[in-house]
C-alpha positions in Angstrom: 17.0 10.4 12.1 13.8 11.4 11.9 11.0 8.2 10.9 8.7 8.4 8.2 5.3 8.0 9.2 4.5 4.8 7.3 0.4 2.9 7.2 -2.7 3.4 6.4 -4.7 6.4 6.5 -8.8 4.7 8.0 -11.6 6.9 7.3 -14.0 7.1 10.2 -17.4 7.7 8.5 -20.0 4.7 8.9 -18.9 3.4 5.6 -16.1 3.1 6.7 -16.5 1.5 9.9 -14.2 -1.8 10.5 -15.7 -4.2 13.5 -13.1 -6.4 15.0 -13.0 -9.9 13.8 -12.6 -12.5 15.9 -9.6 -14.4 16.7 -9.3 -17.2 16.4 -5.9 -18.7 18.7 -6.2 -22.2 18.8 -3.4 -24.9 17.2 -3.3 -28.3 17.2 -0.1 -30.4 17.1 -0.3 -33.8 15.3 2.2 -36.7 17.0 5.5 -36.4 16.6 7.8 -39.2 14.9 10.0 -40.4 17.0 7.3 -40.8 20.2 4.1 -41.2 19.4 2.9 -41.3 23.0 4.3 -37.1 23.3 1.8 -34.7 22.8 1.9 -31.2 23.0 -0.8 -28.3 22.5 -1.2 -24.5 22.2 1.7 -22.7 20.5 1.8 -19.4 19.8 0.7 -18.8 16.3 -2.7 -17.7 15.1 -5.4 -19.3 13.0 -5.4 -23.3 13.2 -2.3 -25.1 12.5 -1.4 -28.8 12.9 2.4 -30.7 11.6 4.6 -33.5 12.6 8.0 -33.4 13.5 11.5 -34.0 12.3 14.7 -34.7 13.6 16.0 -32.1 16.1 17.0 -29.2 13.9 19.2 -26.2 16.2 17.9 -23.2 16.4 18.6 -20.8 13.0 20.0 -17.1 14.2 17.8 -14.7 13.0 18.9 -12.7 9.9 18.9 -8.8 11.0 15.6 -6.4 9.7 16.0 -3.0 8.5 15.1 -0.4 11.5 11.3 0.0 11.2 9.3 3.2 10.2 7.1 5.6 12.3 4.0 4.1 13.9 1.2 5.6 15.6 -2.4 6.4 15.4 -3.6 9.4 13.3 -6.9 10.7 13.7 -8.3 13.8 12.6 -11.1 14.7 14.1 -12.8 18.1 11.3 -10.8 15.4 8.3 -13.4 13.5 6.7 -11.0 11.2 5.8 -9.1 10.1 8.2 -5.7 8.5 8.9 -4.4 4.8 10.9 -1.1 4.4 10.5 -0.4 0.3 11.0 2.3 -0.5 12.5 4.7 -3.4 10.9 5.2 -6.7 13.1 7.3 -6.9 15.4 10.0 -10.1 15.2 9.7 -12.5 17.4 11.7 -13.8 20.8 12.6 -17.1 19.7 11.9 -19.5 16.9 9.2 -22.6 16.7 9.9 -25.5 17.2 10.9 -27.7 14.3 7.5 -28.8 12.9 6.6 -29.2 9.7 3.6 -26.7 9.9 0.3 -26.1 7.6 -1.2 -22.3 9.5 -4.9 -22.3 7.0 -5.9 -18.5 9.0 -4.5 -15.3 8.3 -3.0 -13.2 11.0 -4.8 -10.4 12.3 -3.2 -9.3 15.8 -0.6 -6.6 15.1 2.1 -6.8 17.1 3.8 -3.5 17.9 7.8 -2.9 17.8 9.8 -2.3 20.0 6.8 -2.8 23.5 3.2 -3.9 23.3 0.5 -2.2 21.8 -1.2 -0.9 24.8 2.6 1.0 26.0 1.7 2.9 22.8 -1.5 3.7 22.6 -0.8 4.8 26.6 2.3 6.8 25.0 -0.3 7.9 22.1 -3.3 9.0 24.8 -0.8 11.3 27.0 0.5 12.5 23.6 -3.3 14.0 22.1 -4.8 14.4 26.2 -2.0 16.8 27.2 -3.2 20.0 27.3 -1.3 22.6 24.8 -0.4 26.2 26.7 -2.7 29.0 26.3 -0.2 31.5 24.7 2.6 30.7 22.1 5.8 32.2 21.1 7.9 30.2 19.3 11.6 31.4 17.8 11.5 35.0 16.5 7.5 35.1 16.1 5.0 37.4 17.9 3.0 36.1 21.5 -0.4 34.1 19.6 -3.4 33.6 21.9 -4.9 29.9 21.4 -8.5 30.1 20.2 -10.9 27.7 18.6 -9.8 24.1 17.7 -9.4 23.1 13.7 -8.6 19.4 13.9 -7.0 17.1 16.6 -4.9 13.6 15.8 -2.1 11.1 17.5 0.3 12.7 16.0 -1.0 16.3 15.9 -3.7 19.3 17.0 -4.1 22.5 15.3 -5.4 25.3 16.5 -6.3 29.2 15.1 -3.4 31.2 17.1 -4.8 35.2 17.3 -2.0 37.9 17.3 -1.3 39.5 20.9 -0.5 43.0 19.6 0.3 44.2 16.4 0.3 43.2 12.5 -2.7 44.0 10.5 -2.3 41.0 7.5 -4.3 37.8 6.7 -1.6 35.9 5.8 2.3 36.1 6.2 4.7 36.4 9.6 2.3 39.2 10.1 -1.0 38.1 10.2 -3.5 38.8 13.1 -4.9 35.1 12.3 -2.5 32.2 12.3 -2.7 28.4 12.6 -0.8 26.3 14.9 -0.1 22.9 14.6 0.8 21.2 17.6 2.6 17.4 18.2 4.3 16.2 21.2 7.3 15.2 21.7 6.2 11.9 22.8 3.9 11.2 19.7 5.7 8.7 17.1 6.6 11.0 14.1 8.8 12.5 17.0 11.2 9.7 18.8 14.3 11.6 17.3 13.2 15.0 17.7 11.1 17.4 15.7 8.8 15.4 13.1 9.9 14.5 10.1 7.8 17.4 8.1 9.3 19.9 9.7 12.5 18.2 7.2 10.0 18.1 4.7 9.4 22.3 4.9 13.1 22.9 5.5 12.6 22.0 1.5 9.6 23.0 1.1 8.7 26.6 1.9 7.6 28.8 -0.6 6.8 26.0 -2.8 3.5 26.8 -5.4 0.6 25.2 -4.0 2.4 25.3 -0.3 1.0 27.4 2.4 3.9 28.9 4.0 5.3 28.4 7.3 6.6 31.4 9.2 8.2 30.2 12.0 8.8 26.6 13.8 10.1 25.3 17.7 9.5 23.3 20.9 7.8 25.5 23.5 7.1 23.1 26.6 5.8 19.5 25.8 5.1 20.4 22.3 7.1 20.8 18.8 4.9 23.5 17.3 4.4 25.0 13.6 3.2 28.6 12.2 1.3 28.5 9.5 -0.5 30.6 7.3 -4.5 30.4 7.8 -6.5 29.1 5.1 -10.1 27.9 3.9 -11.9 25.5 3.2 -10.9 21.6 1.8 -12.4 20.7 -1.2 -14.2 18.2 0.8 -15.9 21.2 2.5 -16.7 22.0 -0.4 -18.1 19.6 -1.9 -20.7 19.0 0.7 -21.7 22.3 0.8 -22.2 22.2 -3.2 -24.5 19.4 -2.3 -21.6 16.4 -2.6 -20.8 17.1 -6.6 -19.5 19.1 -8.3 -19.7 20.7 -11.8 -17.3 19.4 -14.4 -16.3 22.9 -15.0 -14.9 23.3 -11.4 -13.5 19.8 -11.1 -11.4 20.7 -14.5 -9.8 23.9 -12.8 -9.1 21.6 -9.5 -7.7 19.0 -12.0 -5.4 21.8 -14.3 -4.3 23.5 -11.0 -3.4 20.5 -8.8 -1.2 19.4 -11.8 0.7 21.6 -11.5 0.8 22.3 -7.7 2.4 18.6 -7.8 4.3 19.6 -10.9 6.4 21.8 -8.5 6.8 19.7 -5.6 7.7 17.4 -7.7 10.5 19.3 -9.3 11.2 19.3 -5.8 12.4 16.0 -5.5 9.5 15.3 -2.9 5.9 13.4 -3.5 3.4 14.3 -0.8 2.0 10.6 -0.2 -1.9 11.5 0.5 -3.4 13.3 -2.2 -7.1 13.6 -1.5 -9.8 16.2 -1.0 -9.5 16.6 2.4 -5.6 17.8 1.2 -6.6 20.5 -1.1 -7.6 23.9 0.6 -8.7 26.7 -0.6 -7.6 30.2 0.6 -9.6 32.5 3.2 -13.0 33.8 2.1 -12.9 36.7 1.5 -9.4 37.6 0.7 -7.9 38.0 -2.8 -6.9 34.4 -2.6 -10.0 32.8 -1.9 -10.2 31.1 -5.4 -6.5 30.0 -4.8 -6.1 26.2 -4.2 -3.2 24.8 -1.7 -1.6 21.7 -0.9 -1.6 20.6 3.0 -0.3 17.7 5.0 3.5 17.2 4.3 3.2 13.8 7.1 3.9 11.0 4.5 5.8 13.0 1.8 9.3 11.2 0.6 11.6 11.8 -1.8 11.9 10.0 -5.1 15.0 11.8 -6.3 17.9 11.2 -3.8 18.8 14.4 -2.4 22.9 14.0 -3.2 23.1 11.7 -6.3 20.3 13.3 -7.8 18.9 9.8 -9.5 15.8 8.4 -9.2 15.3 6.3 -5.8 15.5 2.3 -6.5 12.8 0.6 -6.7 11.7 -1.5 -3.8 8.5 -3.3 -2.1 7.4 -4.2 1.2 3.8 -5.6 1.2 3.7 -4.8 5.3 3.9 -1.4 4.9 0.8 0.8 3.5 1.2 4.7 3.3 -1.6 6.9 2.5 -5.4 6.8 2.5 -7.0 3.3 1.4 -9.8 5.7 -0.2 -7.5 7.5 -2.7 -4.1 5.3 -2.7 -3.0 4.1 -5.9 -2.2 0.2 -6.7 1.2 0.8 -6.0 0.8 1.9 -2.2 -1.3 -0.7 -1.6 0.9 -3.4 -2.9 4.0 -1.6 -0.8 6.1 -0.1 -3.4 8.3 2.7 -3.3 6.4 5.8 -4.1 7.3 8.1 -7.1 5.5 10.5 -9.2 3.1 8.3 -10.5 1.1 7.6 -7.3 0.9 11.1 -6.5 -1.0 11.6 -10.4 -3.3 8.2 -9.6 -4.4 9.5 -6.4 -5.7 12.5 -7.8 -6.9 10.5 -10.8 -9.0 9.1 -8.3 -9.5 12.4 -6.0 -11.2 14.7 -9.0 -13.6 11.2 -10.2 -15.1 11.3 -5.9 -15.5 15.0 -6.7 -17.1 15.0 -10.1 -19.1 11.6 -9.3 -19.9 11.8 -5.4 -18.6 7.6 -4.6 -16.0 5.5 -5.6 -16.9 2.0 -6.9 -14.8 0.5 -4.1 -16.3 2.4 -0.9 -18.7 0.8 1.8 -15.8 -2.8 2.2 -15.0 -3.3 6.1 -13.3 -5.6 8.1 -9.1 -6.5 8.5 -9.5 -7.6 4.9 -10.1 -3.6 3.8 -7.0 -2.6 2.3 -6.9 -6.1 0.2 -10.5 -6.1 -1.2 -9.8 -1.8 -2.1 -6.9 -2.6 -4.3 -8.4 -5.7 -5.6 -11.5 -3.7 -6.5 -9.2 -0.9 -8.1 -7.1 -3.4 -10.1 -10.4 -4.9 -11.8 -12.2 -2.0 -12.4 -11.3 -0.6 -16.1 -11.8 3.6 -16.8 -14.4 2.9 -18.7 -16.3 2.0 -16.1 -15.0 4.0 -13.4 -15.5 7.4 -15.5 -18.9 6.4 -17.1 -21.1 9.6 -17.2 -18.3 11.4 -16.7 -16.6 13.9 -20.0 -13.5 12.0 -21.3 -10.9 13.8 -20.0 -11.1 11.9 -16.8 -11.0 8.6 -18.8 -7.8 9.9 -20.4 -5.8 11.6 -17.5 -7.1 8.3 -15.5 -5.5 6.2 -18.7 -2.0 7.9 -18.3 -1.8 8.1 -14.8 -2.7 4.4 -14.3 0.2 3.1 -17.2 2.7 5.3 -16.0 5.8 3.0 -15.0 7.9 3.3 -11.6 10.4 6.3 -13.3 8.7 7.9 -15.7 8.7 11.7 -15.6 4.9 12.3 -16.2 4.2 14.9 -19.3 2.7 17.1 -16.0 1.6 19.7 -19.6 -0.3 16.5 -22.0 -2.1 15.8 -18.7 -3.2 19.8 -18.5 -4.6 19.6 -21.5 -6.8 16.6 -21.7 -9.0 19.2 -19.7 -8.4 22.5 -21.5 -12.2 22.3 -23.1 -13.6 22.1 -19.9 -12.5 25.2 -18.2 -14.5 28.3 -18.1 -12.6 30.0 -20.9 -14.0 33.8 -18.7 -11.4 34.1 -16.2 -13.6 35.7 -13.6 -15.9 33.0 -14.0 -14.0 30.5 -13.1 -14.6 28.6 -9.2 -11.0 27.8 -8.9 -7.9 30.0 -10.1 -5.9 28.3 -12.4 -2.9 30.3 -12.2 -0.1 27.1 -12.1 -1.6 25.6 -15.1 -1.9 29.6 -17.3 2.3 29.3 -16.1 2.7 26.0 -18.1 0.8 26.9 -21.2 3.0 30.7 -21.6 6.5 28.8 -21.8 4.3 26.5 -24.3 2.5 29.2 -25.9 -1.2 28.0 -25.0 -2.6 26.8 -22.4 -2.9 23.5 -24.0 -0.9 21.3 -26.2 -1.4 19.4 -29.4 -2.3 16.0 -28.2 -0.2 15.1 -31.2 3.4 16.7 -30.0 5.6 14.3 -28.9 3.3 10.6 -29.5 5.1 8.2 -27.8 4.0 5.0 -28.9 0.5 3.5 -27.2 0.6 2.0 -24.1 -1.7 -1.2 -22.9 -4.2 0.3 -20.8 -6.2 -1.4 -17.9 -9.3 -3.5 -19.0 -10.6 -4.3 -16.7 -9.2 -7.8 -16.0 -5.9 -9.5 -16.9 -5.5 -10.9 -20.0 -4.8 -15.0 -19.6 -2.1 -16.8 -21.2 -0.1 -19.5 -21.0 3.4 -18.1 -20.3 6.7 -20.4 -20.3 10.0 -19.9 -18.9 12.8 -22.1 -20.1 16.3 -22.6 -18.3 19.5 -23.8 -20.3 20.5 -27.5 -19.6 22.1 -30.6 -20.9 19.5 -32.1 -23.1 17.0 -34.4 -21.5 13.4 -36.1 -21.4 10.5 -33.7 -20.8 7.3 -33.6 -21.6 4.7 -30.7 -21.8 0.8 -30.8 -21.1 -1.5 -27.9 -21.2 -5.1 -27.2 -21.4 -5.8 -30.2 -19.9 -8.6 -31.1 -18.1 -9.7 -32.6 -14.6 -10.3 -36.2 -16.1 -7.7 -36.4 -18.5 -5.2 -35.4 -15.9 -4.1 -39.3 -14.5 -3.5 -40.5 -18.3 -1.0 -38.1 -19.0 0.6 -38.7 -15.4 0.5 -42.3 -15.4 1.6 -42.4 -18.9 4.5 -40.1 -17.8 5.7 -41.9 -15.2 5.3 -45.3 -17.3 8.4 -43.3 -19.4 10.2 -43.0 -16.1 8.8 -39.2 -16.2 7.7 -36.8 -12.7 6.0 -34.2 -12.4 8.5 -31.1 -11.9 6.0 -28.3 -12.1 2.2 -28.0 -12.4 -0.1 -25.1 -13.2 -3.6 -23.6 -14.2 -5.9 -21.5 -15.4 -9.4 -21.3 -16.2 -10.0 -24.7 -14.5 -7.5 -25.9 -17.2 -4.2 -27.7 -16.0 -0.4 -27.6 -17.5 1.8 -29.6 -16.1 5.8 -30.0 -16.8 7.2 -33.8 -16.6 11.0 -34.6 -16.8 13.5 -37.4 -16.2 15.7 -34.9 -14.5 14.2 -33.8 -11.5 16.6 -36.1 -9.2 13.1 -37.3 -7.4 12.3 -41.3 -6.4 9.0 -41.6 -5.8 5.5 -39.2 -6.3 2.0 -38.7 -5.2 -0.3 -36.3 -6.3 -3.6 -34.9 -4.9 -6.4 -33.0 -7.2 -8.9 -31.9 -5.2 -12.2 -29.9 -4.9 -10.4 -27.9 -1.5 -7.9 -25.8 -1.7 -4.1 -27.8 -0.5 -6.3 -30.3 1.3 -5.0 -30.7 4.1 -5.7 -33.9 6.1 -3.9 -35.4 2.5 -0.3 -33.4 2.7 0.1 -34.6 6.5 -0.7 -38.4 5.7 1.9 -37.7 3.0 4.2 -36.1 5.3 4.4 -38.7 7.7 5.2 -40.8 4.9 8.5 -38.6 4.3 7.6 -37.2 1.5 7.4 -33.3 1.1 5.7 -30.9 -1.6 7.1 -30.3 -4.8 4.8 -28.2 -6.8 1.3 -26.8 -6.2 -1.2 -24.9 -8.2 -4.7 -23.1 -7.6 -7.8 -23.2 -9.5 -10.4 -21.1 -10.2 -12.7 -22.9 -9.1 -11.1 -23.6 -5.6 -9.7 -26.8 -6.5 -6.2 -27.4 -6.5 -3.2 -29.6 -7.6 -0.8 -30.7 -4.9 2.1 -33.1 -6.2 3.7 -34.5 -3.2 7.7 -36.6 -3.9 10.7 -38.0 -2.6 14.0 -37.6 -3.8 13.4 -33.4 -2.8 16.7 -31.8 -1.0 14.1 -30.3 1.8 14.1 -31.3 5.7 11.5 -29.6 7.2 8.0 -28.2 5.2 5.2 -25.5 6.3 2.4 -24.5 4.3 -0.1 -21.3 5.1 -3.3 -20.6 3.6 -4.8 -17.1 3.6 -7.4 -15.0 2.5 -4.6 -11.8 1.6 -0.4 -12.1 1.0 1.1 -14.0 4.4 3.7 -11.7 4.2 4.6 -11.3 7.9 4.2 -15.4 7.9 6.9 -15.5 5.2 9.3 -13.3 6.5 9.2 -15.0 10.7 9.3 -18.1 8.5 13.2 -16.7 6.6 14.0 -15.9 9.8 13.6 -19.4 11.4 15.8 -20.4 7.6 12.7 -21.2 5.4 12.1 -20.3 1.6 9.1 -20.3 -0.2 9.5 -23.3 -2.4 6.0 -23.5 -3.8 3.2 -20.5 -4.6 -0.4 -20.3 -6.0 -3.5 -18.6 -5.4 -7.7 -20.0 -6.0 -10.0 -17.5 -5.9 -8.7 -14.7 -3.8 -6.3 -17.2 -1.5 -3.0 -17.8 -1.3 -1.3 -20.9 -0.4 2.2 -20.9 0.2 5.1 -23.7 0.8 8.7 -22.8 2.4 11.1 -25.5 3.1 14.0 -26.5 4.9 17.5 -26.9 3.4 15.7 -25.2 0.0 19.1 -24.5 -1.4 18.8 -21.2 -2.0 20.9 -18.5 1.0 18.3 -15.5 0.5 15.1 -14.9 -1.4 13.0 -11.5 -2.6 9.6 -11.0 -4.7 7.9 -8.6 -6.8 4.4 -8.3 -6.3 2.7 -7.2 -9.5 -1.1 -6.3 -10.0 -2.7 -8.2 -13.3 -1.7 -5.1 -15.6 1.7 -4.3 -14.3 4.4 -5.0 -17.4 7.2 -6.4 -16.4 
């Protein structure tokens, strides 16, 4: 079946350029226990790594993985916020030797599944350089002569097509001019035949606010869509107005965009890439010049199962990002399955950008740009985001960022937020709001009373997460246990020494605001234990030294100031261990280790750094994890 396009859509503007970062590919291995004179240098991994050998272990068969989605590079020359599709990591050809390893540099290379990156680039270059035919006729369409180019990208090119004979209309199947979208048969979106977008149009053609596709078919090496010609994008209009729009105009855009998304969602789809560049007006000088349209369904996906009619199941793939970094929802950054809330959150960022001219996370660069943008989005409160904006924008942002995964949006209530900003005289409105008026007519007016259907207020995103201790208890037979919290560095030792005297070992450690919490009990099964409180995050030399003494990491915690507490024990079931320190969550490394028979046994953070410990013979048969941002509710 056709592959869905997935990945990060990146900007080509100066403030969004991402210079290449140097990659340190060296690996250093410590002496194996069995043979102190034998030394191995090098390896496949990226970053500085070191470890000690344990007993030889038979190769662990890799688990089958699901097929990836579409990959490639997609750039639109005339689109100020073009898009790049980041591939998923390819599985390794063979497992690494059974060493304990510590990796301290995040993976920076991107492997292309099914072949080298160079090969994929070559295919994309072929697709983008193959000349389009001078004349086009697909299906039962008229003959069109190709004229000026409207846009170009790795997945497609858009041209103006002028009808060779006949035709008198400006839109519709008899239009004199149409938009022709070409996608090369070798592009990543066409691996299994026509582009996935064609399937979406089969369902959405004629949907309110979606431009009509009149003909489609293949001619030579290209799949071709024949669509209505439209006018400028909201990005173009914003630029022509001095990079600022009036509250009245943005409010009209808001209510009409919400109406378009409501109709799209009713069809069971989410758009997946809401942004100013994907909202277009009708042709200038036509009756539709003030009408708003939503284009580009290449990243659309179903939120509702086509057969059962039920909401799709929640999933999370931190290695897959779909959308445009600047406008994507926080959930999209975290790799969560797209749902209706994501389109609305992206719309909120779009509206704030149009009225303020800038978003707080613009300007980040580098390989971890998406991570930094996501972090900034989570840390920016609605009050700060919407300062100097009329109150409805803050209300809208709070409402959409607190929606649950499968929650049905109250579109009428969202529209009602903006009623006070809209020009009451219809001819003076810069954008037609036909869809919003229809919503109002169904309810008897444009807006609803905000007291209607009142529900308990949800906790809104405040800009900084609440700080609290969370204790999790497991039912078990009575045992001797001790719990300490809010422990300063200077008092840590006396609590641990006292517990050891009473026959207790540390079973768990944690940290908050540079204070420590620890649980000590008599049922750990450990025979001996050591710990290290270090200003360095996961002190490598100390950990390596304890590994040689047959201690294994049993618990770790990182503090806000970058220090860490590492507990290592004898008597664990582990036979091998590896850990990684990274500036971003090391999902690719975890996925690789899962295939080698390791499981996550400890995890912590210090500032923006992650520390993850994985062990063999952990007792786990399988493992999943959920990525929650600080404002999410379980």
